[in-house]
ChimeraX commands (.cxc) that place a marker at each C-alpha (Angstrom):
marker #1 position 0.72,-40.12,58.03 radius 0.5
marker #1 position -2.03,-37.64,60.30 radius 0.5
marker #1 position -3.57,-35.48,58.59 radius 0.5
marker #1 position -3.04,-31.73,59.93 radius 0.5
marker #1 position -5.76,-30.24,62.19 radius 0.5
marker #1 position -6.20,-26.28,61.82 radius 0.5
marker #1 position -7.44,-25.01,64.11 radius 0.5
marker #1 position -6.89,-21.37,63.20 radius 0.5
marker #1 position -9.50,-19.80,61.65 radius 0.5
marker #1 position -9.97,-18.58,57.82 radius 0.5
marker #1 position -8.48,-15.46,58.75 radius 0.5
marker #1 position -5.71,-16.33,60.07 radius 0.5
marker #1 position -2.94,-15.89,56.87 radius 0.5
marker #1 position -1.62,-19.39,55.76 radius 0.5
marker #1 position 1.72,-19.43,57.34 radius 0.5
marker #1 position 0.20,-19.30,60.80 radius 0.5
marker #1 position -2.15,-22.10,60.04 radius 0.5
marker #1 position 0.20,-23.99,59.20 radius 0.5
marker #1 position 2.58,-23.41,62.22 radius 0.5
marker #1 position -0.45,-24.24,64.57 radius 0.5
marker #1 position -1.11,-26.83,62.65 radius 0.5
marker #1 position 2.39,-28.35,63.11 radius 0.5
marker #1 position 2.36,-27.81,66.70 radius 0.5
marker #1 position -0.44,-29.46,67.47 radius 0.5
marker #1 position 0.39,-32.38,65.61 radius 0.5
marker #1 position 4.10,-32.64,66.63 radius 0.5
marker #1 position 2.87,-32.03,70.16 radius 0.5
marker #1 position 5.36,-28.80,71.18 radius 0.5
marker #1 position 8.02,-26.21,70.16 radius 0.5
marker #1 position 11.12,-28.65,71.01 radius 0.5
marker #1 position 10.65,-30.86,67.99 radius 0.5
marker #1 position 10.66,-27.79,66.05 radius 0.5
marker #1 position 13.34,-25.92,66.89 radius 0.5
marker #1 position 15.32,-27.38,64.00 radius 0.5
marker #1 position 13.00,-27.06,61.56 radius 0.5
marker #1 position 12.19,-23.54,62.37 radius 0.5
marker #1 position 15.68,-22.99,61.68 radius 0.5
marker #1 position 15.84,-24.54,58.72 radius 0.5
marker #1 position 13.30,-23.04,57.65 radius 0.5
marker #1 position 14.69,-18.85,58.45 radius 0.5
marker #1 position 17.56,-19.82,56.89 radius 0.5
marker #1 position 16.14,-20.59,53.69 radius 0.5
marker #1 position 14.05,-17.65,54.26 radius 0.5
marker #1 position 17.10,-15.57,54.90 radius 0.5
marker #1 position 18.65,-16.88,51.41 radius 0.5
marker #1 position 15.77,-15.80,49.46 radius 0.5
marker #1 position 15.29,-12.27,50.62 radius 0.5
marker #1 position 18.03,-10.32,49.22 radius 0.5
marker #1 position 16.53,-11.56,45.62 radius 0.5
marker #1 position 12.92,-10.45,46.09 radius 0.5
marker #1 position 12.09,-7.03,44.96 radius 0.5
marker #1 position 11.50,-4.28,47.09 radius 0.5
marker #1 position 8.74,-1.40,46.59 radius 0.5
marker #1 position 11.03,1.50,44.81 radius 0.5
marker #1 position 11.94,-1.87,42.15 radius 0.5
marker #1 position 8.27,-2.29,41.45 radius 0.5
marker #1 position 7.86,1.07,41.42 radius 0.5
marker #1 position 11.06,1.43,38.76 radius 0.5
marker #1 position 9.20,-1.27,36.73 radius 0.5
marker #1 position 5.72,-0.22,36.46 radius 0.5
marker #1 position 7.21,3.34,35.08 radius 0.5
marker #1 position 9.33,1.35,32.94 radius 0.5
marker #1 position 6.41,-0.45,31.52 radius 0.5
marker #1 position 4.16,2.46,31.48 radius 0.5
marker #1 position 6.57,4.08,29.40 radius 0.5
marker #1 position 6.98,1.32,26.91 radius 0.5
marker #1 position 3.05,1.06,26.97 radius 0.5
marker #1 position 2.81,4.79,25.81 radius 0.5
marker #1 position 5.46,3.44,22.97 radius 0.5
marker #1 position 3.96,0.82,21.88 radius 0.5
marker #1 position 0.50,2.90,21.58 radius 0.5
marker #1 position 2.12,5.78,19.05 radius 0.5
marker #1 position 3.57,3.07,17.25 radius 0.5
marker #1 position -0.04,1.22,16.84 radius 0.5
marker #1 position -1.51,4.97,16.35 radius 0.5
marker #1 position 1.55,5.61,13.32 radius 0.5
marker #1 position 0.70,2.18,11.70 radius 0.5
marker #1 position -2.72,2.97,11.63 radius 0.5
marker #1 position -2.44,6.20,9.95 radius 0.5
marker #1 position 0.34,5.03,7.51 radius 0.5
marker #1 position -2.24,1.69,6.32 radius 0.5
marker #1 position -4.89,3.94,5.80 radius 0.5
marker #1 position -3.04,6.43,3.32 radius 0.5
marker #1 position -2.02,3.31,1.60 radius 0.5
marker #1 position -5.31,1.97,1.23 radius 0.5
marker #1 position -6.78,5.36,0.17 radius 0.5
marker #1 position -3.46,5.45,-2.60 radius 0.5
marker #1 position -4.74,1.86,-3.36 radius 0.5
marker #1 position -8.64,2.54,-3.87 radius 0.5
marker #1 position -7.54,6.10,-6.01 radius 0.5
marker #1 position -5.34,3.94,-7.73 radius 0.5
marker #1 position -8.09,1.35,-9.19 radius 0.5
marker #1 position -10.74,4.37,-9.51 radius 0.5
marker #1 position -8.16,5.87,-12.04 radius 0.5
marker #1 position -7.40,2.93,-13.58 radius 0.5
marker #1 position -11.29,2.51,-13.88 radius 0.5
marker #1 position -12.23,5.61,-15.39 radius 0.5
marker #1 position -9.25,5.56,-17.87 radius 0.5
marker #1 position -10.04,2.02,-19.21 radius 0.5
marker #1 position -13.52,3.27,-19.55 radius 0.5
marker #1 position -12.84,6.30,-21.34 radius 0.5
marker #1 position -10.66,4.03,-23.54 radius 0.5
marker #1 position -13.06,1.76,-24.60 radius 0.5
marker #1 position -15.89,4.00,-24.89 radius 0.5
marker #1 position -14.02,5.96,-27.22 radius 0.5
marker #1 position -12.62,2.96,-29.12 radius 0.5
marker #1 position -16.02,2.01,-29.69 radius 0.5
marker #1 position -17.49,5.20,-31.09 radius 0.5
marker #1 position -14.80,5.14,-33.36 radius 0.5
marker #1 position -15.46,1.78,-34.76 radius 0.5
marker #1 position -19.31,2.34,-34.57 radius 0.5
marker #1 position -19.52,5.53,-36.44 radius 0.5
marker #1 position -17.94,6.02,-39.38 radius 0.5
marker #1 position -16.10,9.25,-40.59 radius 0.5
marker #1 position -17.14,10.06,-44.15 radius 0.5
marker #1 position -20.15,9.15,-46.35 radius 0.5
marker #1 position -17.29,7.92,-48.55 radius 0.5
marker #1 position -16.44,4.76,-45.88 radius 0.5
marker #1 position -19.89,4.32,-46.05 radius 0.5
marker #1 position -21.00,0.54,-47.04 radius 0.5
marker #1 position -22.94,-0.29,-50.38 radius 0.5
marker #1 position -25.97,-1.12,-50.30 radius 0.5
marker #1 position -27.76,-2.80,-52.74 radius 0.5
marker #1 position -31.65,-3.77,-52.59 radius 0.5
marker #1 position -32.62,-7.15,-53.07 radius 0.5
marker #1 position -35.39,-7.73,-55.41 radius 0.5
marker #1 position -37.90,-11.26,-55.10 radius 0.5
marker #1 position -37.26,-12.20,-58.83 radius 0.5
marker #1 position -36.74,-15.62,-59.83 radius 0.5
marker #1 position -33.72,-17.40,-60.58 radius 0.5
marker #1 position -32.97,-17.01,-64.05 radius 0.5
marker #1 position -30.61,-19.38,-66.48 radius 0.5
marker #1 position -27.79,-17.49,-66.33 radius 0.5
marker #1 position -27.89,-16.86,-62.50 radius 0.5
marker #1 position -27.85,-20.77,-62.20 radius 0.5
marker #1 position -25.26,-20.92,-64.70 radius 0.5
marker #1 position -22.51,-18.85,-62.45 radius 0.5
marker link #1:1,2 radius 0.2
marker link #1:2,3 radius 0.2
marker link #1:3,4 radius 0.2
marker link #1:4,5 radius 0.2
marker link #1:5,6 radius 0.2
marker link #1:6,7 radius 0.2
marker link #1:7,8 radius 0.2
marker link #1:8,9 radius 0.2
marker link #1:9,10 radius 0.2
marker link #1:10,11 radius 0.2
marker link #1:11,12 radius 0.2
marker link #1:12,13 radius 0.2
marker link #1:13,14 radius 0.2
marker link #1:14,15 radius 0.2
marker link #1:15,16 radius 0.2
marker link #1:16,17 radius 0.2
marker link #1:17,18 radius 0.2
marker link #1:18,19 radius 0.2
marker link #1:19,20 radius 0.2
marker link #1:20,21 radius 0.2
marker link #1:21,22 radius 0.2
marker link #1:22,23 radius 0.2
marker link #1:23,24 radius 0.2
marker link #1:24,25 radius 0.2
marker link #1:25,26 radius 0.2
marker link #1:26,27 radius 0.2
marker link #1:27,28 radius 0.2
marker link #1:28,29 radius 0.2
marker link #1:29,30 radius 0.2
marker link #1:30,31 radius 0.2
marker link #1:31,32 radius 0.2
marker link #1:32,33 radius 0.2
marker link #1:33,34 radius 0.2
marker link #1:34,35 radius 0.2
marker link #1:35,36 radius 0.2
marker link #1:36,37 radius 0.2
marker link #1:37,38 radius 0.2
marker link #1:38,39 radius 0.2
marker link #1:39,40 radius 0.2
marker link #1:40,41 radius 0.2
marker link #1:41,42 radius 0.2
marker link #1:42,43 radius 0.2
marker link #1:43,44 radius 0.2
marker link #1:44,45 radius 0.2
marker link #1:45,46 radius 0.2
marker link #1:46,47 radius 0.2
marker link #1:47,48 radius 0.2
marker link #1:48,49 radius 0.2
marker link #1:49,50 radius 0.2
marker link #1:50,51 radius 0.2
marker link #1:51,52 radius 0.2
marker link #1:52,53 radius 0.2
marker link #1:53,54 radius 0.2
marker link #1:54,55 radius 0.2
marker link #1:55,56 radius 0.2
marker link #1:56,57 radius 0.2
marker link #1:57,58 radius 0.2
marker link #1:58,59 radius 0.2
marker link #1:59,60 radius 0.2
marker link #1:60,61 radius 0.2
marker link #1:61,62 radius 0.2
marker link #1:62,63 radius 0.2
marker link #1:63,64 radius 0.2
marker link #1:64,65 radius 0.2
marker link #1:65,66 radius 0.2
marker link #1:66,67 radius 0.2
marker link #1:67,68 radius 0.2
marker link #1:68,69 radius 0.2
marker link #1:69,70 radius 0.2
marker link #1:70,71 radius 0.2
marker link #1:71,72 radius 0.2
marker link #1:72,73 radius 0.2
marker link #1:73,74 radius 0.2
marker link #1:74,75 radius 0.2
marker link #1:75,76 radius 0.2
marker link #1:76,77 radius 0.2
marker link #1:77,78 radius 0.2
marker link #1:78,79 radius 0.2
marker link #1:79,80 radius 0.2
marker link #1:80,81 radius 0.2
marker link #1:81,82 radius 0.2
marker link #1:82,83 radius 0.2
marker link #1:83,84 radius 0.2
marker link #1:84,85 radius 0.2
marker link #1:85,86 radius 0.2
marker link #1:86,87 radius 0.2
marker link #1:87,88 radius 0.2
marker link #1:88,89 radius 0.2
marker link #1:89,90 radius 0.2
marker link #1:90,91 radius 0.2
marker link #1:91,92 radius 0.2
marker link #1:92,93 radius 0.2
marker link #1:93,94 radius 0.2
marker link #1:94,95 radius 0.2
marker link #1:95,96 radius 0.2
marker link #1:96,97 radius 0.2
marker link #1:97,98 radius 0.2
marker link #1:98,99 radius 0.2
marker link #1:99,100 radius 0.2
marker link #1:100,101 radius 0.2
marker link #1:101,102 radius 0.2
marker link #1:102,103 radius 0.2
marker link #1:103,104 radius 0.2
marker link #1:104,105 radius 0.2
marker link #1:105,106 radius 0.2
marker link #1:106,107 radius 0.2
marker link #1:107,108 radius 0.2
marker link #1:108,109 radius 0.2
marker link #1:109,110 radius 0.2
marker link #1:110,111 radius 0.2
marker link #1:111,112 radius 0.2
marker link #1:112,113 radius 0.2
marker link #1:113,114 radius 0.2
marker link #1:114,115 radius 0.2
marker link #1:115,116 radius 0.2
marker link #1:116,117 radius 0.2
marker link #1:117,118 radius 0.2
marker link #1:118,119 radius 0.2
marker link #1:119,120 radius 0.2
marker link #1:120,121 radius 0.2
marker link #1:121,122 radius 0.2
marker link #1:122,123 radius 0.2
marker link #1:123,124 radius 0.2
marker link #1:124,125 radius 0.2
marker link #1:125,126 radius 0.2
marker link #1:126,127 radius 0.2
marker link #1:127,128 radius 0.2
marker link #1:128,129 radius 0.2
marker link #1:129,130 radius 0.2
marker link #1:130,131 radius 0.2
marker link #1:131,132 radius 0.2
marker link #1:132,133 radius 0.2
marker link #1:133,134 radius 0.2
marker link #1:134,135 radius 0.2
marker link #1:135,136 radius 0.2
marker link #1:136,137 radius 0.2
view
């Protein structure tokens, strides 16, 4: 199988380069008539399915509208998340303050006696040598 010899330059469209390569390798137009008819028939069958300029413009408008909706939803979600985070931080702060207040009041009540009658009785310790009586007990 011979490799096609492309005569056309790099600026020539691909289909034209392929056609010129086919013409030069097969030797003329008479050999390509059946092949060209087949290619045209396939091309005509595909043409109705191709998008028109109006189709592409409507698709572009639809995508732009959808993108706008997505941006709006994203911004709304960010605002909701920000509100939840702020609420959570405030609730945690209030919880810590409440717990600290409760603990400080509780500790103050336990450490400071409320009246003089509740003070513990203290007895001075003497350094007297043990007696027989204290050893008997």
